[in-house]
C-alpha positions as CSV (number, residue, x, y, z in Angstrom):
1,M,59.6,-89.8,103.9
2,K,56.1,-90.3,102.3
3,H,57.0,-87.4,99.8
4,T,60.3,-89.0,98.9
5,C,58.7,-92.3,98.1
6,L,56.0,-90.7,96.0
7,L,58.5,-88.7,94.0
8,T,60.6,-91.9,93.5
9,A,57.5,-93.8,92.3
10,I,56.6,-91.0,89.8
11,L,60.1,-90.9,88.4
12,I,60.0,-94.7,87.9
13,C,56.7,-94.4,86.0
14,F,58.2,-91.8,83.7
15,L,61.1,-94.0,83.0
16,L,58.9,-96.9,82.2
17,L,56.7,-94.8,80.0
18,T,59.6,-93.4,78.1
19,G,60.7,-96.9,77.3
20,C,57.3,-97.5,75.7
21,V,57.6,-94.9,73.0
22,E,58.3,-96.3,69.6
23,K,61.6,-94.9,68.3
24,E,61.9,-93.8,64.6
25,I,65.3,-93.0,63.1
26,L,65.3,-90.6,60.3
27,D,67.7,-92.7,58.2
28,D,65.3,-95.6,58.5
29,L,62.4,-93.7,57.0
30,Y,61.3,-92.5,53.6
31,I,60.0,-88.9,54.4
32,E,57.6,-87.9,51.5
33,T,58.0,-84.4,50.3
34,G,55.9,-84.6,47.2
35,K,53.3,-86.8,45.6
36,A,51.9,-87.0,42.1
37,Y,48.7,-88.5,40.7
38,D,47.9,-89.3,37.0
39,Y,44.9,-90.9,35.3
40,V,45.8,-94.2,33.6
41,G,42.3,-95.3,32.4
42,E,39.3,-97.4,33.5
43,D,38.9,-95.3,36.7
44,R,42.5,-96.1,37.9
45,I,45.1,-93.7,38.9
46,R,48.9,-93.9,39.3
47,G,50.4,-92.4,42.4
48,T,54.1,-91.6,42.6
49,A,55.8,-90.8,46.0
50,L,58.8,-88.5,46.1
51,F,61.3,-88.7,49.0
52,P,64.9,-87.4,49.5
53,I,67.7,-89.8,49.9
54,Y,70.6,-88.3,51.8
55,L,73.9,-89.4,50.5
56,A,77.3,-89.6,52.4
57,D,78.7,-86.5,50.7
58,K,75.6,-84.5,52.0
59,S,74.0,-84.2,48.7
60,I,70.4,-85.2,48.0
61,Q,69.1,-87.8,45.7
62,N,65.4,-87.8,44.6
63,G,63.8,-91.3,45.3
64,T,60.5,-92.2,43.7
65,L,58.1,-95.1,44.0
66,S,54.9,-95.6,41.9
67,A,51.8,-97.8,42.0
68,E,48.4,-98.0,40.3
69,A,45.1,-98.6,41.9
70,S,41.5,-97.5,41.9
71,S,41.8,-95.1,45.0
72,T,44.4,-93.0,46.8
73,R,44.2,-95.1,49.9
74,E,44.9,-98.4,47.8
75,V,47.8,-96.5,46.0
76,L,49.2,-95.7,49.4
77,E,49.0,-99.4,50.6
78,K,50.7,-100.7,47.4
79,L,53.5,-98.1,47.8
80,E,54.0,-99.2,51.4
81,R,54.3,-102.9,50.1
82,R,56.9,-101.9,47.6
83,S,59.0,-99.7,49.9
84,Q,61.9,-101.1,51.9
85,Q,61.4,-98.6,54.6
86,P,58.2,-96.9,56.1
87,L,56.7,-94.0,54.1
88,V,56.0,-90.9,56.2
89,R,53.7,-88.1,55.0
90,G,54.3,-85.6,57.7
91,S,56.7,-83.4,55.6
92,L,54.6,-83.4,52.4
93,D,55.1,-80.0,50.7
94,V,53.3,-80.4,47.3
95,V,50.9,-82.7,45.6
96,L,50.8,-82.7,41.7
97,I,47.8,-83.8,39.7
98,G,48.0,-84.5,36.0
99,E,45.7,-82.4,33.8
100,E,43.8,-85.4,32.5
101,L,42.9,-86.5,36.0
102,A,42.1,-82.9,37.1
103,K,39.5,-82.8,34.2
104,K,37.8,-85.9,35.7
105,G,37.6,-84.7,39.3
106,I,40.1,-84.4,42.2
107,I,38.1,-84.1,45.4
108,D,38.8,-87.7,46.3
109,I,42.5,-86.8,46.5
110,G,41.9,-83.6,48.4
111,D,39.5,-85.3,50.9
112,S,42.1,-88.0,51.4
113,L,44.8,-85.5,52.2
114,Q,42.7,-83.3,54.5
115,R,41.6,-86.4,56.5
116,D,45.3,-87.4,57.2
117,A,46.2,-85.8,60.4
118,S,49.9,-86.0,59.4
119,V,49.5,-83.8,56.4
120,G,49.5,-80.0,56.8
121,A,46.6,-78.1,55.4
122,R,49.0,-75.6,53.9
123,L,50.7,-78.0,51.4
124,F,50.4,-76.8,47.8
125,L,48.0,-78.7,45.5
126,T,48.7,-78.1,41.8
127,V,47.8,-79.3,38.3
128,T,50.5,-80.2,35.7
129,E,50.6,-80.0,32.0
130,G,51.2,-83.6,30.9
131,E,51.9,-86.4,33.4
132,A,52.5,-85.4,37.0
133,G,54.6,-88.5,37.6
134,E,57.1,-87.5,34.9
135,L,57.4,-83.9,36.2
136,I,58.1,-85.1,39.8
137,K,60.9,-87.4,38.6
138,G,63.1,-84.5,37.4
139,N,66.3,-83.3,39.1
140,Y,65.5,-79.8,40.3
141,G,67.8,-77.8,42.6
142,L,70.2,-79.0,45.4
143,R,67.7,-79.6,48.2
144,G,65.3,-82.1,46.6
145,N,62.4,-81.8,44.1
146,G,59.8,-81.3,46.9
147,T,61.5,-78.3,48.4
148,Y,62.2,-76.8,44.9
149,L,58.6,-77.1,43.8
150,S,57.2,-75.7,47.1
151,N,59.7,-72.7,47.0
152,L,58.7,-72.1,43.3
153,I,55.1,-71.8,44.2
154,Q,55.7,-69.7,47.4
155,H,58.0,-67.3,45.5
156,N,55.3,-66.7,42.8
157,I,52.6,-66.2,45.4
158,S,54.8,-63.7,47.3
159,R,56.4,-61.8,44.4
160,R,54.7,-62.7,41.2
161,E,51.2,-63.2,39.6
162,L,50.1,-66.4,41.4
163,P,47.2,-65.9,43.8
164,A,47.4,-67.4,47.3
165,T,46.5,-71.1,47.2
166,N,47.0,-74.3,49.2
167,L,45.1,-77.5,50.1
168,H,42.9,-75.8,52.8
169,M,41.9,-73.0,50.6
170,F,41.0,-75.3,47.7
171,I,38.9,-77.5,50.1
172,Y,37.2,-74.4,51.6
173,D,36.3,-72.9,48.2
174,Y,35.0,-76.3,46.9
175,F,32.4,-76.6,49.8
176,Q,31.7,-72.8,49.9
177,E,28.6,-71.6,47.9
178,G,29.3,-68.8,45.6
179,Q,33.1,-69.4,45.2
180,T,34.7,-71.8,42.8
181,P,38.3,-73.1,43.4
182,Y,41.5,-72.7,41.4
183,L,45.0,-74.1,41.4
184,P,48.3,-73.3,39.8
185,I,49.5,-75.2,36.7
186,L,53.0,-76.4,36.4
187,K,54.9,-77.5,33.4
188,Q,58.3,-79.3,33.1
189,L,60.5,-77.1,30.9
190,S,63.5,-79.4,31.1
191,N,64.8,-82.2,33.4
192,E,66.3,-79.5,35.6
193,S,63.6,-76.8,35.6
194,V,59.8,-76.2,36.0
195,G,57.7,-73.2,35.3
196,I,54.2,-71.9,36.2
197,T,52.2,-71.6,33.0
198,G,48.8,-70.7,34.2
199,I,45.9,-71.1,36.6
200,A,43.4,-74.0,36.5
201,L,39.8,-73.1,37.0
202,F,37.4,-75.6,38.5
203,N,33.6,-76.3,38.3
204,K,33.1,-78.1,41.6
205,D,36.3,-80.5,41.4
206,K,36.6,-80.7,37.7
207,M,39.1,-78.5,35.8
208,I,37.2,-76.7,32.9
209,K,39.4,-73.8,32.0
210,K,43.1,-72.6,32.0
211,I,44.0,-68.9,32.6
212,P,47.1,-68.4,30.5
213,A,50.2,-66.8,32.0
214,K,49.6,-63.5,30.2
215,D,46.3,-63.0,32.1
216,M,47.5,-64.1,35.6
217,F,48.4,-60.5,36.5
218,F,44.8,-59.3,36.0
219,F,43.3,-62.3,37.6
220,K,45.3,-61.8,40.8
221,L,44.3,-58.2,41.0
222,M,40.7,-59.4,41.3
223,V,41.1,-62.3,43.7
224,D,44.1,-61.4,45.8
225,R,46.4,-58.5,46.5
226,Y,50.0,-57.6,45.6
227,A,52.5,-57.0,48.3
228,E,55.3,-56.9,45.8
229,G,55.3,-57.6,42.1
230,S,56.1,-56.3,38.6
231,H,54.3,-55.9,35.2
232,V,55.3,-54.8,31.7
233,I,53.0,-52.3,29.9
234,K,53.2,-52.0,26.1
235,M,52.9,-48.4,25.2
236,G,52.6,-48.6,21.4
237,K,55.3,-47.6,19.0
238,E,57.6,-44.5,18.4
239,K,60.2,-43.5,15.7
240,S,63.8,-43.8,16.8
241,N,66.7,-41.6,15.5
242,G,66.8,-43.7,12.4
243,H,63.1,-43.1,11.8
244,V,62.5,-46.8,12.4
245,E,59.4,-47.5,14.6
246,K,60.1,-49.6,17.7
247,S,57.8,-50.9,20.4
248,I,57.8,-49.0,23.7
249,E,57.4,-50.8,26.9
250,A,57.3,-49.7,30.5
251,S,58.3,-52.0,33.4
252,V,56.5,-51.2,36.7
253,T,57.8,-52.9,39.8
254,S,57.3,-52.9,43.6
255,L,53.6,-53.2,42.9
256,I,51.2,-52.9,45.8
257,S,47.5,-53.5,45.2
258,R,44.2,-54.1,46.9
259,N,40.6,-54.6,45.7
260,K,37.0,-54.0,46.8
261,I,34.0,-55.8,45.3
262,I,30.8,-53.7,45.3
263,V,27.4,-55.3,44.5
264,K,24.3,-53.2,43.8
265,H,21.8,-55.8,45.0
266,H,18.6,-53.9,43.9
267,A,19.6,-53.0,40.3
268,D,18.1,-54.9,37.5
269,P,20.3,-56.6,36.3
270,V,22.5,-56.7,39.4
271,E,25.6,-54.6,39.0
272,V,29.1,-55.7,40.3
273,T,32.0,-53.3,40.4
274,I,35.5,-54.5,41.3
275,R,37.6,-51.5,42.4
276,V,41.4,-52.0,42.1
277,K,44.0,-49.6,43.6
278,I,47.5,-50.2,42.5
279,R,50.8,-48.4,43.0
280,G,54.3,-49.0,41.6
281,I,57.5,-47.6,40.4
282,I,58.8,-47.4,36.8
283,R,62.2,-49.2,36.7
284,E,62.6,-49.4,33.0
285,Y,61.3,-47.5,30.0
286,T,62.4,-48.2,26.4
287,G,61.3,-44.9,24.8
288,K,63.3,-41.9,24.2
289,K,62.7,-40.1,27.4
290,L,60.5,-40.6,30.4
291,T,59.0,-37.2,31.0
292,P,56.1,-36.5,33.5
293,D,53.7,-36.5,30.6
294,K,55.0,-40.0,29.8
295,V,54.4,-41.1,33.3
296,V,50.8,-40.1,33.1
297,E,50.5,-42.0,29.8
298,V,51.8,-45.1,31.6
299,E,49.2,-44.7,34.3
300,K,46.3,-44.4,31.8
301,Q,47.5,-47.3,29.7
302,M,47.9,-49.6,32.8
303,K,44.4,-48.5,33.9
304,K,43.0,-49.3,30.5
305,D,44.7,-52.7,30.4
306,I,43.3,-53.7,33.9
307,E,39.7,-52.6,33.2
308,E,39.4,-54.2,29.8
309,N,41.0,-57.5,30.6
310,G,39.3,-57.6,34.0
311,I,35.7,-57.2,32.4
312,R,36.7,-59.7,29.6
313,M,37.7,-62.3,32.1
314,L,34.6,-61.8,34.3
315,K,32.4,-62.3,31.3
316,E,34.2,-65.5,30.5
317,F,33.6,-66.7,34.1
318,Q,29.9,-65.8,33.8
319,E,29.5,-67.8,30.5
320,L,31.1,-70.8,32.1
321,G,28.9,-70.6,35.2
322,I,31.9,-70.4,37.6
323,D,32.8,-67.7,40.1
324,P,36.5,-67.8,41.2
325,V,36.3,-64.1,42.3
326,G,33.6,-65.1,44.9
327,I,30.9,-62.6,44.0
328,G,28.1,-65.1,44.9
329,Q,29.7,-65.5,48.4
330,I,29.5,-61.7,48.9
331,Q,26.0,-61.6,47.7
332,K,25.1,-64.5,50.0
333,H,26.4,-62.7,53.1
334,G,25.0,-59.3,52.0
335,V,21.3,-60.2,51.3
336,R,18.8,-61.5,53.9
337,G,17.0,-64.6,52.8
338,F,19.5,-65.2,49.8
339,D,18.3,-67.9,47.5
340,F,21.6,-69.3,46.0
341,K,19.7,-71.4,43.4
342,E,18.0,-68.3,42.0
343,W,21.4,-66.4,42.0
344,E,23.0,-69.3,40.1
345,D,20.1,-69.9,37.7
346,S,18.8,-66.5,36.8
347,I,20.7,-63.6,38.5
348,Y,24.4,-64.4,38.0
349,P,24.1,-65.1,34.2
350,R,22.7,-61.5,33.8
351,V,25.1,-59.6,36.1
352,K,26.5,-56.4,34.7
353,F,30.3,-56.0,35.4
354,N,32.4,-53.0,35.9
355,V,36.1,-52.7,36.8
356,D,37.4,-49.5,38.1
357,A,41.2,-49.2,38.3
358,K,43.1,-46.5,40.0
359,V,46.8,-46.5,39.1
360,Q,49.5,-44.4,40.8
361,I,53.2,-44.3,39.8
362,L,55.1,-43.3,42.8
363,E,58.5,-43.0,41.3
364,A,60.1,-42.9,37.8
365,G,63.7,-42.5,38.4
366,T,65.8,-39.5,37.5
367,V,64.1,-37.3,34.9
368,E,66.1,-34.4,33.4
């Protein structure tokens, strides 16, 4: 009897507690999937919230709200006052930052996002050419702009030249000695499409350089790895049947790569070698005939391109005093009593760089 009374009392308590939970109906919320921030002058920023509006025919309309303030928290408060329904950030997929604001510093935005428990650390943080607020107001895809932009970035990380990046990685690199952060750059190509046009390099939280799209392949080889990708190699020119010279290209796909950074600590100056191993398959060749000798030429040309462009980029980073490859971080963990200030002031500016690429073509199609 006592057990029955106790069980009844517990069940009653559960019913009472259930009644205390605040209910939230999805149709009565604006669920943010994207956010954009732009600099508007005099230390003020404009924030634009993006949220999907689900219509009766099951299509999605992109809703936006904008407000100006001196901080992200104040922007959020103003947006709430202008919204007819509560704004919820739990489904935030992407945050866009205008290039002008990125050059002035973005750590306040990153810090605000990471302190919000409802925001996932894996959301994508990006820089935009032009105003971020204008880009986010486009009409991309059928599932809403937030999903479109998130899928665009994820696809380019998995299968193209964009290194892995998200909010968590940006914050980690910002606070890590010997590693400077980077973010993808988006550009609105039309009202219906967006493209990735490069990678923004930061000194602390200020954007100082852009890696153009043509160099993204070489950058990713040094900072990340390819699980699947493609690259076009220019092989010079050859004469066709009409004795007219035409440019020859080889398209290498199904790329798989890995890298290793080797630091000779006791050399003077310190020597840093980045070893890159890459394998792929030739899917297209615009020359007359792809013979085994031509395959060897493709390997040699790809090796030359990787080594020359890799060294060029490393020297550019060195001149700017930034280290997106994370050489300083490796040095810090590999040397006892490491003095990071000495590394930054007198050692890193004198480092001698080497890039050693090993290219292997696994398949070249049918060769007669």
